[in-house]
C-alpha positions in Angstrom: 79.8 -15.6 193.9 80.3 -18.1 191.2 83.6 -20.0 190.5 85.4 -19.1 187.3 84.7 -21.3 184.4 87.4 -22.7 182.3 86.9 -23.6 178.6 87.6 -27.3 178.0 88.2 -28.7 174.6 85.4 -30.8 173.2 85.8 -34.4 174.4 88.1 -33.4 177.3 88.2 -36.0 180.1 87.6 -34.7 183.6 88.5 -37.0 186.4 86.3 -36.6 189.5 87.1 -38.1 192.9 85.9 -41.7 193.2 82.8 -42.1 195.2 83.3 -43.3 198.8 86.9 -42.1 198.8 87.1 -39.4 201.5 90.1 -38.2 203.4 89.4 -40.6 206.2 90.7 -43.7 204.3 89.6 -46.2 201.8 86.1 -47.7 201.7 85.3 -50.9 199.9 83.3 -50.3 196.7 80.1 -52.2 196.1 81.3 -54.3 193.2 83.5 -57.4 193.2 85.5 -57.0 190.0 89.1 -55.8 190.2 89.3 -52.1 190.0 91.6 -50.0 187.9 94.7 -49.1 190.0 94.6 -45.3 189.4 91.7 -45.1 191.9 93.8 -46.7 194.6 96.2 -44.5 196.5 97.0 -46.4 199.7 99.4 -49.2 200.5 99.3 -52.3 198.3 99.8 -56.0 199.3 100.0 -59.3 197.4 101.4 -57.6 194.3 101.9 -59.8 191.2 103.2 -59.1 187.8 102.4 -60.8 184.5 104.4 -60.1 181.3 103.2 -60.7 177.7 106.8 -61.6 176.8 110.1 -62.0 178.7 111.8 -58.7 179.5 115.3 -59.5 178.4 118.4 -57.3 178.0 120.8 -57.4 175.2 123.2 -59.8 177.1 120.4 -62.3 177.5 119.6 -61.6 181.1 115.8 -61.9 181.7 114.7 -59.2 184.1 111.1 -60.6 184.3 112.7 -63.7 185.9 113.9 -61.6 188.9 112.5 -62.9 192.1 110.3 -59.9 192.9 108.7 -60.2 189.5 108.3 -64.0 189.6 107.1 -64.3 193.2 105.6 -60.9 193.6 105.9 -58.5 196.5 104.2 -58.9 199.8 103.7 -55.1 200.4 104.5 -51.7 198.9 104.0 -48.3 200.5 102.0 -45.6 198.7 104.0 -43.9 196.0 106.9 -46.3 196.5 108.8 -47.3 193.4 111.0 -50.2 192.5 113.5 -49.5 189.7 115.9 -51.7 187.8 118.1 -50.8 184.9 116.9 -52.7 181.8 119.5 -51.9 179.1 120.7 -49.1 176.9 118.2 -48.1 174.2 120.7 -48.5 171.3 121.2 -52.1 172.5 117.5 -52.8 173.0 116.1 -51.5 169.7 117.5 -54.2 167.4 116.8 -57.0 169.9 113.1 -56.0 170.4 112.6 -55.7 166.6 114.2 -59.1 166.1 111.8 -60.6 168.7 108.8 -59.0 167.0 108.0 -56.7 170.0 107.3 -53.5 168.0 104.2 -52.9 170.1 106.1 -53.3 173.3 105.6 -55.7 176.2 102.3 -55.6 178.2 102.6 -55.8 181.9 99.6 -56.6 184.1 100.0 -55.7 187.8 97.5 -57.1 190.3 97.3 -56.3 194.0 95.0 -55.7 197.0 94.5 -52.9 199.3 94.5 -53.3 203.1 90.7 -54.0 203.0 91.4 -56.9 200.6 89.8 -55.1 197.6 91.5 -56.3 194.4 93.0 -53.9 191.8 94.5 -54.5 188.4 96.4 -52.3 185.9 97.7 -53.1 182.5 100.5 -51.0 181.0 103.1 -51.3 178.3 106.9 -51.2 178.3 107.5 -49.6 174.9 111.1 -48.4 174.4 110.8 -48.4 170.6 108.7 -45.2 171.0 112.0 -43.5 171.9 113.9 -44.8 168.9 113.7 -41.6 166.9 114.7 -39.3 169.8 117.9 -37.7 168.7 118.8 -36.7 172.3 119.5 -40.3 173.3 123.0 -41.1 172.5 124.9 -44.4 172.3 126.2 -45.6 175.6 129.8 -45.4 176.4 131.7 -48.6 176.8 135.3 -49.8 177.6 136.4 -49.2 174.0 135.4 -45.6 174.3 137.4 -45.3 177.5 140.5 -46.9 175.8 140.2 -44.5 172.8 140.1 -41.5 175.0 143.1 -42.7 177.0 145.0 -43.3 173.8 144.2 -39.8 172.6 145.3 -38.3 175.9 148.4 -40.4 175.9 149.3 -39.6 172.3 148.7 -35.8 172.7 150.3 -35.4 176.1 153.5 -37.5 176.2 156.6 -37.9 174.2 158.2 -41.2 173.2 160.1 -41.4 176.5 156.8 -41.2 178.4 157.5 -37.7 179.8 154.9 -35.0 179.4 155.4 -32.7 176.3 155.9 -29.1 176.9 153.1 -26.7 176.1 155.0 -25.5 173.0 155.1 -29.1 171.6 158.7 -29.8 172.5 159.7 -33.0 174.3 161.7 -33.5 177.4 159.6 -31.5 179.9 159.1 -33.6 182.9 157.5 -31.3 185.4 156.7 -27.7 186.4 158.9 -25.0 185.0 
């Protein structure tokens, strides 16, 4: 019995398991150049980061100067993630354009597996790709909170500070 065949578009990329990567763990490949990270799925050690430009937020804080980016990480479990808030997109867009980072910031990550095989991955932080996404709205700030509080205050209280009655009259100070 043959397996069903699926039509793939011309030029489709099919990824096959890497040679020497069985279910019994990692085996060192025969070459000495750093390998692309997508082939590595185990723990990582001696992790370093290199940025093509400083990763800075709109307040001037440089995230790429954080200790774990500057000094690297000694170890990271498989599929572990380290996250850190960068900034709100509406704040980042003008700053990145002003700094000439329309193509984003390249990040090179280097690390080793437990067998001391080196890996390297380059990727791009590119928030300007989201600039035209209408679903992303401006972040709320303290001014927005004050405006809402003033609207509530103006709509719900009389001059004497007591809550207005449902019919719009003044002087109601509690349940009827």
